[in-house]
TISEKOL-312293 format. One line per 2 residues: number of its first residue (from 1); their letters; for each residue x, y negated, z negated of N, C-alpha, C. Coordinates in steps of 0.2 Angstrom, whole numbers. Each point is the difference from the previous one (the first is absolute). Layout:
<vogus>
NUM> a> X:Y:Z:X:Y:Z:X:Y:Z ~ ...
</vogus>
This chain:
<vogus>
1> xx> 405:-493:-187:-2:6:-5:5:6:2 ~ 2:3:-6:5:6:1:-3:6:-4
3> xx> 2:6:2:-3:6:-3:7:4:-2 ~ -1:3:-6:6:4:-2:-3:7:-3
5> xx> 3:5:1:-2:7:-3:4:0:-6 ~ -3:1:-6:4:0:-6:1:7:-3
7> xx> 0:5:5:1:7:-1:-6:4:-1 ~ -5:-2:3:-7:3:0:0:7:2
9> xx> -4:5:-3:0:7:2:-2:1:7 ~ -5:-3:2:-3:1:7:3:-5:6
11> xx> 4:-4:-2:3:-5:5:-4:-6:2 ~ 3:-4:3:-3:-7:3:2:0:7
13> xx> -4:-2:4:1:0:8:-2:-6:3 ~ 4:-3:4:-2:-6:4:0:2:7
15> xx> -6:0:3:-1:2:7:2:7:1 ~ -1:4:-5:1:8:1:7:1:-2
17> xx> 5:-4:-1:7:1:-2:1:0:-7 ~ 2:5:-3:1:0:-8:6:-5:-2
19> xx> -2:-3:-5:5:-4:-4:4:4:-4 ~ 7:-1:-1:4:4:-4:-1:-4:-7
21> xx> 1:4:-6:-1:-3:-6:5:-6:-1 ~ -2:-6:-2:4:-6:-1:0:-4:7
23> xx> -2:3:5:0:-4:7:-5:-6:-1 ~ 2:-6:2:-4:-5:1:-2:-2:7
25> xx> -6:0:2:-1:-2:7:-5:-6:0 ~ 2:-5:5:-5:-5:1:-6:2:4
27> xx> -6:-2:-2:-6:1:4:-1:-5:5 ~ -2:2:6:-2:-4:5:-8:1:2
29> xx> -3:-6:3:-7:1:1:-2:6:4 ~ -5:4:-3:-2:6:4:3:6:-3
31> xx> 6:0:-4:3:6:-3:-5:4:-4 ~ 0:6:1:-4:5:-4:4:3:-5
33> xx> -2:-1:-6:3:2:-6:-4:6:-3 ~ 3:6:-1:-3:6:-3:3:1:-6
35> xx> -4:1:-5:3:2:-7:-2:7:-1 ~ 5:5:0:-1:7:0:-4:2:6
37> xx> -4:4:-1:-5:2:5:-7:-2:-2 ~ 0:-4:-5:-7:-2:-3:-3:-6:3
39> xx> 4:-6:1:-2:-6:2:4:-3:6 ~ -4:-4:4:3:-3:6:-2:-7:0
41> xx> 4:-5:0:-1:-7:1:3:-3:6 ~ -4:-5:2:3:-4:6:2:-7:-3
43> xx> 6:-2:1:3:-6:-2:-2:-6:5 ~ -3:-5:-2:-2:-6:4:4:-6:-3
45> xx> 4:-3:4:4:-5:-2:-4:-6:-2 ~ 2:-5:-4:-4:-5:-2:-3:-5:6
47> xx> 3:1:6:-3:-4:5:-5:4:4 ~ -1:7:-2:-5:4:3:-7:-2:-2
49> xx> -5:2:4:-7:-1:-1:-4:6:-2 ~ 3:6:0:-3:6:-2:1:1:-7
51> xx> -5:2:-4:1:2:-7:4:6:-1 ~ 4:1:-5:3:6:-1:-5:5:-3
53> xx> 0:6:3:-5:5:-3:4:6:-3 ~ -3:3:-4:2:6:-4:-4:6:1
55> xx> 3:5:2:-5:6:2:4:6:-2 ~ -4:5:-2:3:7:-1:3:3:6
57> xx> 5:3:-1:4:3:6:1:7:-1 ~ -3:4:5:1:7:0:4:2:6
59> xx> 4:6:-1:4:2:6:-5:3:5 ~ 3:0:6:-4:2:6:-2:8:-1
61> xx> -6:2:2:-2:7:0:4:4:4 ~ 2:6:-3:3:5:3:-4:5:5
63> xx> 2:1:6:-4:5:4:5:4:3 ~ -1:7:0:4:5:3:-4:3:6
65> xx> 2:-2:6:-3:2:6:3:7:2 ~ -3:5:-1:2:7:2:1:1:7
67> xx> -5:-2:4:0:1:7:6:-3:3 ~ 2:-6:-2:5:-4:3:7:1:-4
69> xx> -1:3:-5:6:1:-5:3:-6:-2 ~ -4:-5:-2:3:-7:-2:-3:-2:-6
71> xx> 3:-4:-4:-2:-3:-6:-1:-7:1 ~ -5:-3:-3:-2:-7:1:-1:-3:-7
73> xx> 2:-6:-1:-2:-4:-6:-4:-6:3 ~ -6:0:-1:-4:-5:3:0:1:8
75> xx> 3:-5:3:0:1:7:8:1:2 ~ 4:1:-4:7:0:1:2:8:0
77> xx> 3:2:6:2:7:0:7:1:-3 ~ 1:5:-4:7:1:-3:5:2:6
79> xx> 5:-4:1:5:1:5:7:-1:-2 ~ 4:4:1:-1:6:3:-4:5:-3
81> xx> -3:5:4:-5:5:-4:4:4:-5 ~ -4:3:-4:2:5:-5:3:6:4
83> xx> 5:4:-3:2:6:2:-6:5:0 ~ 0:6:4:-5:5:-1:-1:2:-7
85> xx> 5:1:-4:-1:3:-7:-3:-6:-4 ~ 2:-6:1:-3:-5:-4:-7:-2:2
87> xx> -2:1:6:-6:-1:2:-5:5:-3 ~ 2:7:0:-3:5:-2:-2:-1:-8
89> xx> 6:-2:-3:-1:-1:-7:-5:-5:-2 ~ 0:-6:4:-5:-5:-1:-7:2:2
91> xx> 0:4:5:-7:2:3:-3:4:-6 ~ 4:5:-3:-3:4:-5:-3:-4:-6
93> xx> 5:-5:-2:-2:-4:-6:-6:-4:2 ~ 0:-3:6:-6:-4:2:-6:3:0
95> xx> 0:6:3:-6:5:0:-3:1:-7 ~ 4:0:-5:-2:2:-7:-4:-6:-3
97> xx> 1:-6:3:-4:-6:-2:1:-2:-7 ~ 7:0:-2:2:-2:-6:0:5:-6
99> xx> -2:6:2:1:6:-5:6:3:1 ~ 3:3:-6:7:3:0:0:6:5
101> xx> 6:1:3:1:6:5:6:3:-3 ~ -1:7:-1:6:4:-3:6:0:4
103> xx> 5:1:-3:7:1:4:-1:6:5 ~ -3:5:-2:-1:6:4:-4:-2:7
105> xx> -6:-3:-1:-4:-2:5:4:-5:5 ~ 4:-4:-3:4:-5:5:5:4:4
107> xx> 4:5:-4:5:4:3:-3:4:6 ~ -6:3:-1:-3:4:5:-2:-4:6
109> xx> -3:-6:-1:-2:-5:5:6:-2:4 ~ 5:-2:-3:6:-3:3:4:5:4
111> xx> 2:5:-4:5:5:2:-3:7:3 ~ -7:1:-1:-3:6:2:0:5:-5
113> xx> -5:5:1:-1:6:-5:7:4:-2 ~ 4:1:5:6:4:-1:5:-4:-4
115> xx> 0:-6:0:5:-4:-4:-1:-1:-7 ~ -6:2:-3:-1:-2:-7:5:3:-4
117> xx> 3:5:1:5:3:-4:7:-3:0 ~ 1:-3:6:7:-2:2:1:-8:-1
119> xx> -5:-4:-1:0:-7:-1:1:-1:-7 ~ 6:-4:-2:1:-2:-7:-4:-6:-2
121> xx> 0:-1:-7:-3:-6:-2:4:-6:2 ~ 7:1:1:4:-6:2:-2:-2:7
123> xx> -1:5:4:-2:-2:7:-7:-4:0 ~ -5:3:-3:-6:-4:-1:1:-7:-3
125> xx> 4:0:-5:1:-7:-3:3:-5:4 ~ 5:3:4:3:-5:5:-4:-2:5
127> xx> -5:4:3:-5:-2:5:-5:-5:-3 ~ -2:1:-6:-4:-5:-4:3:-7:0
129> xx> 7:1:-2:4:-6:-1:0:-4:7 ~ 1:3:5:1:-3:7:-7:-3:2
131> xx> -5:3:-2:-7:-2:2:-1:-7:-4 ~ 1:1:-7:-1:-6:-4:4:-6:3
133> xx> 6:1:2:4:-5:3:-3:-4:6 ~ -2:5:4:-4:-3:6:-6:-4:-1
135> xx> -4:3:-5:-6:-4:-1:1:-6:-4 ~ 6:-1:-4:1:-6:-3:2:-5:4
137> xx> 2:2:7:2:-6:5:-6:-4:1 ~ -6:3:0:-6:-3:1:-4:-3:-6
139> xx> 0:4:-5:-3:-2:-6:5:0:-6 ~ 4:-6:0:6:0:-5:-3:-1:-7
141> xx> 4:3:-5:-2:-1:-7:-6:5:-2 ~ -3:4:4:-5:5:-2:2:7:2
143> xx> 0:4:-5:2:7:2:-7:4:2 ~ 0:1:7:-6:3:3:0:8:-2
145> xx> 6:3:0:0:7:-2:2:1:-7 ~ -5:2:-4:1:1:-7:1:7:-2
147> xx> 5:1:-5:1:7:-2:-5:2:-6 ~ -3:5:1:-5:3:-5:4:5:-4
149> xx> 2:-1:-6:4:5:-4:-3:7:0 ~ 3:5:1:-2:7:-1:-5:2:6
151> xx> -1:-5:5:-4:2:5:2:-1:7 ~ 2:-6:1:3:-2:7:0:-7:1
153> xx> -4:-2:5:0:-7:2:-7:-3:3 ~ -1:-6:-1:-6:-3:3:1:-7:3
155> xx> -4:-2:4:1:-6:4:-5:-5:-4 ~ 4:-6:-1:-4:-6:-3:-2:-4:6
157> xx> -6:1:2:-2:-3:7:-2:-7:-1 ~ 3:-5:3:-3:-7:0:-6:0:5
</vogus>
C-alpha cells in the first residue's frame, strides 16, 4: 500500500513526518497515517492480525507553566524554550482563555508600562510571527495565535 498527498490544505503525515504534495510513500506495518490534524489511522499489513482502526485525532493540549516558565504540549516540553518576550506574549494570550487581547495590553505586558509609546506595530507583529513559528514546530498546520482585526490577538487553544 502507498499513500500520496494530492496537495491537501492541511497535509498528510506518516509517523509524524509531512508528505510533500505529490510525494508517494510506501506504508509499512504499524505506520501511523495522519490526515491533516483531523484523523489518525494505523496501517496494518495484510499479514497483520490487528484490525485497522479509524479515530479522531486532536493536537495535544497546550499548557503554560508560569512557575517553571515552560510550555508543554501534552507531555512534551517545548525545547528550546521560548525567549522571554515570546513566553510573556504566550502567557498573556493563554490567560485570556481564547478571548482577544488588545495590542496595547500585549505591549504593556511584554515591554512594560513605559514602553507603550515606543513599541511599533512592526515590533509586535515580528514577535507574534516568531511565536507562531515556534508553536508550529509542535502543532504544524494549525495557527494557534490568531489575529483579531481591529483589536489584537487571541490564542486558539487546543
